[in-house]
C-alpha positions as CSV (number, residue, x, y, z in Angstrom):
1,M,55.0,97.8,-34.3
2,K,57.2,100.7,-34.0
3,A,54.2,102.9,-34.9
4,L,52.4,101.6,-31.8
5,K,55.1,103.0,-29.5
6,T,54.9,106.5,-30.9
7,P,53.3,109.3,-28.9
8,L,51.1,110.2,-31.8
9,F,49.5,106.7,-31.7
10,T,48.8,107.0,-28.1
11,L,47.1,110.3,-28.5
12,I,44.9,109.0,-31.4
13,F,44.0,106.0,-29.3
14,A,43.0,108.2,-26.3
15,L,40.8,110.5,-28.5
16,G,39.1,107.5,-30.0
17,A,38.3,106.1,-26.6
18,I,36.9,109.4,-25.4
19,T,34.7,109.7,-28.5
20,V,33.2,106.3,-28.0
21,I,32.4,107.0,-24.4
22,S,30.9,110.3,-25.2
23,C,28.7,108.8,-27.9
24,K,27.3,106.3,-25.5
25,S,26.3,109.0,-23.0
26,K,24.5,111.2,-25.7
27,K,21.9,108.7,-26.7
28,L,18.5,110.2,-27.6
29,V,16.0,110.1,-24.8
30,Q,12.7,108.7,-25.9
31,K,9.4,110.0,-24.6
32,P,8.0,107.6,-22.0
33,V,5.1,105.5,-23.0
34,P,2.0,106.6,-21.1
35,V,1.1,104.2,-18.3
36,E,-2.3,102.7,-18.5
37,N,-4.2,102.8,-15.2
38,E,-7.7,102.4,-14.0
39,Q,-8.7,106.0,-14.7
40,T,-7.8,105.7,-18.4
41,Y,-10.2,102.8,-19.0
42,A,-12.7,103.2,-16.1
43,P,-16.3,103.4,-17.3
44,K,-18.0,106.6,-16.7
45,P,-20.1,106.5,-13.5
46,Q,-23.7,105.7,-14.1
47,P,-26.4,107.5,-12.1
48,A,-27.4,105.3,-9.1
49,P,-30.6,103.5,-9.5
50,A,-33.5,104.5,-7.3
51,P,-33.5,102.5,-4.0
52,K,-36.0,99.6,-3.9
53,P,-38.5,99.7,-1.1
54,A,-37.4,97.6,1.9
55,P,-39.1,94.2,1.9
56,K,-41.8,93.9,4.5
57,E,-40.4,92.1,7.6
58,T,-42.2,88.9,8.3
59,P,-42.6,88.2,12.0
60,P,-40.6,85.2,13.2
61,P,-42.6,82.0,13.5
62,P,-44.1,81.4,17.0
63,P,-42.1,79.0,19.1
64,A,-43.2,75.4,18.9
65,K,-46.0,74.7,21.2
66,P,-45.0,72.2,23.8
67,N,-46.4,68.7,23.5
68,Y,-47.7,67.7,26.9
69,N,-49.0,64.3,25.8
70,F,-46.7,62.0,27.7
71,N,-46.9,58.3,27.7
72,N,-47.5,56.6,31.0
73,I,-44.4,55.5,32.9
74,Q,-44.6,51.9,33.8
75,F,-43.2,50.0,36.9
76,E,-42.5,46.5,37.9
77,F,-44.6,44.6,40.5
78,N,-44.2,46.0,44.0
79,S,-41.5,48.4,43.0
80,A,-41.0,52.2,42.7
81,V,-37.7,51.9,40.8
82,L,-37.9,53.4,37.3
83,R,-37.5,50.9,34.4
84,T,-34.7,51.8,32.0
85,S,-37.3,51.7,29.2
86,S,-39.0,54.7,30.9
87,Y,-35.9,56.9,30.6
88,Q,-36.6,57.9,27.0
89,T,-40.2,58.9,27.8
90,L,-39.0,60.9,30.8
91,D,-36.2,62.6,28.8
92,Q,-38.8,63.7,26.2
93,A,-41.1,64.9,29.0
94,A,-38.3,66.9,30.6
95,A,-37.4,68.5,27.2
96,E,-41.1,69.5,26.6
97,M,-41.4,70.9,30.2
98,K,-38.3,73.1,29.7
99,K,-40.0,74.9,26.8
100,D,-42.3,76.7,29.3
101,P,-40.9,76.7,32.8
102,T,-44.0,78.3,34.2
103,V,-46.4,75.4,33.5
104,K,-47.2,73.2,36.5
105,F,-47.7,69.4,36.4
106,V,-49.3,66.7,38.5
107,L,-47.6,63.4,38.8
108,N,-50.3,60.8,39.4
109,G,-49.0,57.6,40.9
110,N,-51.0,54.4,40.5
111,A,-50.8,50.8,41.5
112,S,-52.4,47.5,40.6
113,A,-54.9,45.7,42.9
114,E,-52.4,43.3,44.4
115,G,-51.7,43.8,48.1
116,T,-53.5,45.9,50.7
117,P,-55.0,49.3,49.7
118,E,-52.7,51.1,52.2
119,H,-49.6,49.5,50.7
120,N,-50.7,50.3,47.2
121,M,-51.3,53.9,48.2
122,E,-47.8,54.2,49.6
123,L,-46.4,52.5,46.5
124,S,-48.2,54.9,44.2
125,I,-46.8,57.9,46.0
126,E,-43.3,56.4,45.9
127,R,-43.6,55.9,42.1
128,A,-44.7,59.5,41.6
129,N,-41.8,60.7,43.7
130,S,-39.4,58.5,41.6
131,V,-40.6,60.3,38.5
132,K,-40.3,63.7,40.2
133,L,-36.8,63.0,41.3
134,Y,-35.8,62.0,37.7
135,L,-37.4,65.2,36.3
136,V,-35.8,67.5,38.9
137,N,-32.4,65.8,38.1
138,S,-33.1,66.6,34.5
139,G,-33.4,70.3,35.2
140,I,-37.1,70.8,35.9
141,N,-38.1,73.0,38.8
142,G,-39.5,70.8,41.6
143,D,-42.0,73.5,42.6
144,N,-43.8,73.0,39.3
145,L,-44.4,69.3,40.0
146,T,-47.1,68.0,42.4
147,V,-47.1,64.4,43.5
148,K,-50.4,62.6,44.1
149,G,-51.0,58.9,44.9
150,Y,-54.1,57.1,43.9
151,G,-53.2,53.5,44.8
152,E,-55.5,51.1,43.1
153,T,-58.5,53.5,42.8
154,K,-58.0,54.6,39.2
155,P,-57.3,51.6,37.1
156,I,-57.1,51.9,33.3
157,A,-57.3,48.2,32.7
158,D,-58.8,45.1,34.3
159,N,-57.0,44.1,37.5
160,S,-58.1,40.5,37.1
161,T,-55.5,39.8,34.3
162,E,-51.8,40.1,34.5
163,D,-51.7,42.4,31.3
164,G,-54.2,44.7,33.0
165,R,-52.3,44.9,36.2
166,I,-49.1,45.7,34.3
167,L,-50.9,48.7,32.7
168,N,-52.2,49.9,36.1
169,R,-48.6,50.1,37.6
170,R,-47.9,53.5,36.3
171,V,-47.3,57.3,36.8
172,E,-49.2,59.7,34.6
173,I,-47.9,63.3,34.0
174,K,-50.8,65.7,33.6
175,L,-51.1,69.5,33.3
176,N,-52.1,71.1,36.6
177,N,-55.2,73.1,35.7
């Protein structure tokens, strides 16, 4: 223990510590490993293939031709009020009319043979006007719709039976030629 307190021991201890520190700082430096990147393994560029001729453009299909075959719109006896069952037919008619807003239509009002001819003529015009009002409210230009009343003069069924009279209370939508 006495030897530990001598100045010579302290000197030897200090030299040993310095040697150990200096050995650690003098390690051999290795060459860095080359970094692999895209250029190292990228395939060699191939010549671009010849451009293919552009495909021939096909013209777009023509717009669907409007279907102007509308069912007759039926009415109750002595009434110009539209039946709710007619709304679907009128909605379809409005959709078809919107496909070509330049086409003009005639709304032909008809009545059965019950009542006076004058009353039936007025009633047929009122029925045609009811249909026109519905179509205008659906977005159809009112200038493209003409109203005509025929009263009981153009029946499509026999006015002597109730079933025939029901069929004659109608408005027909026709192209205006």
